N, C-alpha and C positions, 0 to 999 in steps of 0.2 A: 561085778558079775550081772547084778540085777539090771544095771543100766545097759549092758551089752544086750542081755535077752530083750529088753524092751526095745532097743534099737532094731534087733533083728525081725521082731514081730512087726514093727511099723514098716519096715522095708519090704516084708513079705506082704503086708496088707496093701502097701503102695503098687506093688506089681500086679495084683489082682485087680485094683482099681484101673490101673492103665490098660490092663488086658480087655476089660469090658466096657470102658467108657465111651467108645467110638460109635455104639450101637444107637441109632435114631429111632424115635417112636414113630408108629405108622400113623397116617393121616386120619382125621376125624371129619364127620359130617355134622351139619346142624339139621334141625327139623324143618327148616325153611320158613319158620313163623316168627323169628326174632323181629323186634321193633327197629333195631339199627344193625349196622354191619358188625360182625364179629370176626376177627382176624385170628386164625389158629396156626401157630408155627410149631411143628414137632421139634422137641429139644432131644432128650435122651431116654432111652430104656434102661431100667436098673433091674438086674435079676436078684433074687433074695440073697445069694452069697454077697454080692456087690454091696447091697443095701446094708447088710449086717457088718460088713466090713466098716462102711462109713459111719454106722451108728456106734460102733466100738471106737473108731477114731475120734469121733465127736464127744465121747464120754457118756453116750446114752446107754444106762445100764437097765436091765430088767424088762427090756422091751426087745422084740425081734420081728423081723418082716418075713412073712410067709410067701407072699404073692410077688411076682413079677410086676413092676410098674412102668407106666408110659408117662413121661412128663411133656407138657406143652406150654409155650407162652401164649397167653390169651390177651388180645387188645380188644377192648369193649367200649361202648358209648356211656358216658356219663353226663353230668352238667355241672356247672359252676353254681356259685350262690345266687347269680342272677339268672340262672336258667339257660345259659349259653352252652351249646354242646362242647364237650371236650372228650379227648381220648385218653383212657387209663390202661394200665396193664397188670398182669397177674399171673400166677402159676396155677395150672391144672395139672392133677396126677390122677391116673385111673388104674385100678387093678387090672391086668390083662386077662382076658378069657373067662371073665364071671361077672354076673350082675352086682353092681356096687350095693353094699349093705345100707348106705346112707350117704349124706353129704355133710362134710366137715369144712368149715371155713376157719383157716388159721391167720391170724392177725399178727404180724411180726413186730419187734421191738425196734427201738430207736436206731436209725442210721444216719450218719452225717455225709454219706456219699450216696448220690441219687442212683448209682449203678449197682449197689450191693443191695439188692432186692430179690424177692422170690422168682420173679420172671427170669433172672440171670443165674438161678440155682445158687442163691446165697446159702450159706451155712444153715441158717435156722429154717428158711423156706424149704429147702431140700430135705432136712431132717424131719420136718412135719410131714412132707410128702411120703417119706419112706414109712414113718410110723403108722400113718393112717392109711393111706392108699395100700401100703404094704400088709395091711390088715383088712383089706377088702372094702375100703370106704373110697368114694370119690372125694378128693381133697383139693380145695383152692386155697390160694393166699394172694390176696390183692397187694399191689405195691403202694397204694394211696396216691391221691393228688399230690402233684409236685415231685414224684419219685418214678423211676422206671422211664416209660415213654413221655410221661408228662414233664415238661421243661419248665413249669411255673414253680414258684418258690413253693416249698411244702407246708401246708397249713397245719403245723404240728399242734396237736391238742385242740383243734377246732371241732367240737362235736358233730355239727351238722355236715361238715365236709368229710370227715372220716366215715361217718354214718353212710353218706352217698356212695363212697368208693366200695365199702363192702357190700351193701345192698344191692347196688347196680351189678356188681359182678356175679352175685348169687343168682339175680334174675337173668343175667345173660347166659351163664353156663348151663342153666336148665334148658336152654334150647339146643344144646349139644348132645348128641345121641351118646348113651352111656352114663350120662349124669341123671341121677334121680331127682324128681321134684319134690323130695320129702323135706319136712322141716329141717333147717340147717343146726348142726351142733357147733357152736362157737367156741373157739380156743385163741386166746390172745396172751401174748407176753409183754410186759412192761408197757409202752406205748399201745401195743395191740391189745392189752387188757382194757385200756380206756376205749380203743375202738370197737371192743366187744360190746361194752356198755352202750356206746352210741348206736351201734347197729341193732342190738336188741330193742333198745327203746324205740327206735325209728320202725323197726319191722312190727313190733307189737302195736304201735299207735296207729299203724295202716291196716290193722286187723290180721296180720299174718302171724303163724305159729313159729316160735323158736323151740328146738328140742331141749337144749340146755346151754349154759353159759359157763365155761371153765376159764377163768381169769388168773393170771400168774404174774405177782409182783406189779400190780397195777397202781398207778396214781389217780385218784378220783376226786379227793377233796383238795382241789389245787391251790386254792388261795390259803385256806385255814391250815393245811398240814404241808403239802409237798413243796411249795415255792420257798415257804419260810425254812425248811430243813435244807433244801438244795443251796440256798444262799450262804449256808454255813460251810460249804465246801468239803464236805467229809468224803464225797466221791471225787475221784480224778475226773470224772466225766461232767461234773457239775456245771462248769461255764459252757460246755457244749450243749447240755440240755437247755440252759437258759437262753443261749444264743439262738438255738433252733426255735424255741418258743417265741421270743421277741420278734424275730425275723418273719415268722409265719403269721403272727397277730398283726404286725404292722402292714404287711401285705394285704391280709384279709380285711382289715378294717379301714384301710385307707389313711394310715398315718405315716409321716417321714420316720425312717428309722432313728434320726439324730434326735427325735423327741423323747426317745427311751434311752438310747446308748449314748456314750460319750462320743465325740466327733471321731476319734481314733477307731473305735469298734464299729460305728455305723459305716465306715468305709472298708474295714476289713471283713466283717462277717459276710456279706453278699459274695465276696471272692472266695472265701473258704467253702461256702456250699453251692455256689453255682458251677464251679470246676472241680474235677476229681482231686480229692486229698485223701491221703492215708489217715486213718483214725488218730494215730499217735501225732501226726502233723497239725491237726486240728487242735488237739488238746494242747500242744506246745505253743501254738499261735495265740490261744486264749489266756486271760489272766488266771493265776492259781487261785486267787481270792475272787469269787464270781461277783461280789459286789462292785468290784473295779469296773465292770461293764457298763454300769448305770449312771444316769444323771441323778444328781441329789435329790431332785423331787420325785423321782420314781421310787428311790429307796425309802423315802419318807412315807409315801403312799403304801409301799409293800410292808412298811413297819407299823401301818396303822394310823399315821398322822398325816392327813391331807388326802386329795383324791388325784387320780390319773387315769387316762383312758385305758392304759394297759391293765391296770388292776381291776377296773371295771369289767373289761372283756374277760379277764381271768375268771372273775366271780360268774359270769354268765355262762362259762363253759364248765363249770363243776358238774361232776357226774355222780358224787356220792350219796344223793338222797333223792330217790324216785321209786316208785312201785313197779316191781318186775313181775312178770307172769311166769316165765320159765324159771326152772330151779338155777341157782348160781353157786358155784364153789370158788372161793377166793384162795389160792394157794400162796403162801409166803414163806421166806426163809428168814430165821431169827437174826441172822448177821448181814442183812442186806442194808448197805449204807446208801444205795442209789434210791430206793423207795422204802420208806419206813414201814415195818410190819404194822404199825399203827394205822396205816392206810386200810389194811384188810380188816383188821379187828373193828375199827370205827365204821368203816362202810357196811360191814355185815350187821352191825348193831342198828345202823340207820335204816337201812332197806328191810331188815326183819321187823322193825317197829311199823312198817307200812303193811304188814302182812305177807311179805314175800318169802319164798323158801330159799334162804341163802345161808351159808356157812363159810367161816374163815378156817383154813386147813394148814396147820403148821407142817412144813415138809422138812424140818430140821434146822440145823445150825449153818446152813449154807450161805453164800453170798448172792447178789443179785442174779448172776449168770447161772449159778449153780441150781437155783430154784426151779428152772424150767426143766433141768435134767432130772431132779428129784420128782417133780410133779408128772412128768410124761406117763409113767407107767400106772400112776394113780387115775389119770385122765382117761388113758385108753380103757382100763378096766370099768371106769364109770361109764364111758360110751358104749361099751359092749354089753352093759346091763340093760341097755334099751333095746327093744324089738327092732329086727332089720326092717327096712323101708318097705319090703314086699310084704311084710306081715302085719303092718299097720292098717 
């Protein structure tokens, strides 16, 4: 009986979604002062009823959307490590008919499919738009370099590249009418939590202000904690994480992929990530034991005996120990096997020792994906504790 009732509720919700999903967002204009071209493509409008049905279907509890939101795909100018111009994409969502209370930048988690990104209304990108724009904020969600419209390999966990993608989108959308120029509130999940740190560090180093940083289930001490744990294969996504990391680093730092991977996986991994594949297909194509991906000399270096360019690059991109100016909250679930809770508690201790306002927040016994669902109401409440942009 309970199963039947759940089915009826889901069918009713699907009918509501279908009824309103065809509504397009109205056009937007820029202020004409942007440094490079900004392309704005209207996507969809979500009324609050539609938004709340979607939040319910996604399992987001304790949060509701009060406002109608308009969603747009934004294509903006950025640059690569050498300063060459590139085009990146992301999602912008605005509350309709009222001035935005502030600017929220949501950094999404790992995806092995370059099209499953916020600008294509991916699940997490759309949920963030609904939660925050649906409560009166201008919300953005960058796709990152190598995802969305960017056809380059994604430079996964490269701090400078991820920072540029976030910071340049923040700068670009401030030229769009309806987006406030207020300090951004950064929210990131998993890979996005790392992107949060990279963006906050870059913004603060340039003299800009960040309102606050809410990072969920993030890996920051890459070499000392996360890679060693991921190599144990506790998560079914372990080999996917490592394949994305090595592919991104090999591209970014100019090394052949077969200097890190065995010949078999050096050939396979680019095919998996450069053409669309379902997540389960990627997992099945990669070894259950993630150590099987690597050449012996890489494993020795990862285990602490010997040197390898990959391990040196990993150490250079650690983000667990730096001095932050804006307050940070690190949310974690105690049963997360993708990113150890030790990451949050260790990072909080490291950064607090530098005089920063940072706390690790236990959101319960959920796993990796559940942590963002549990953290969302707490993050929204924290965001709402800050004065609206117009009052600052």
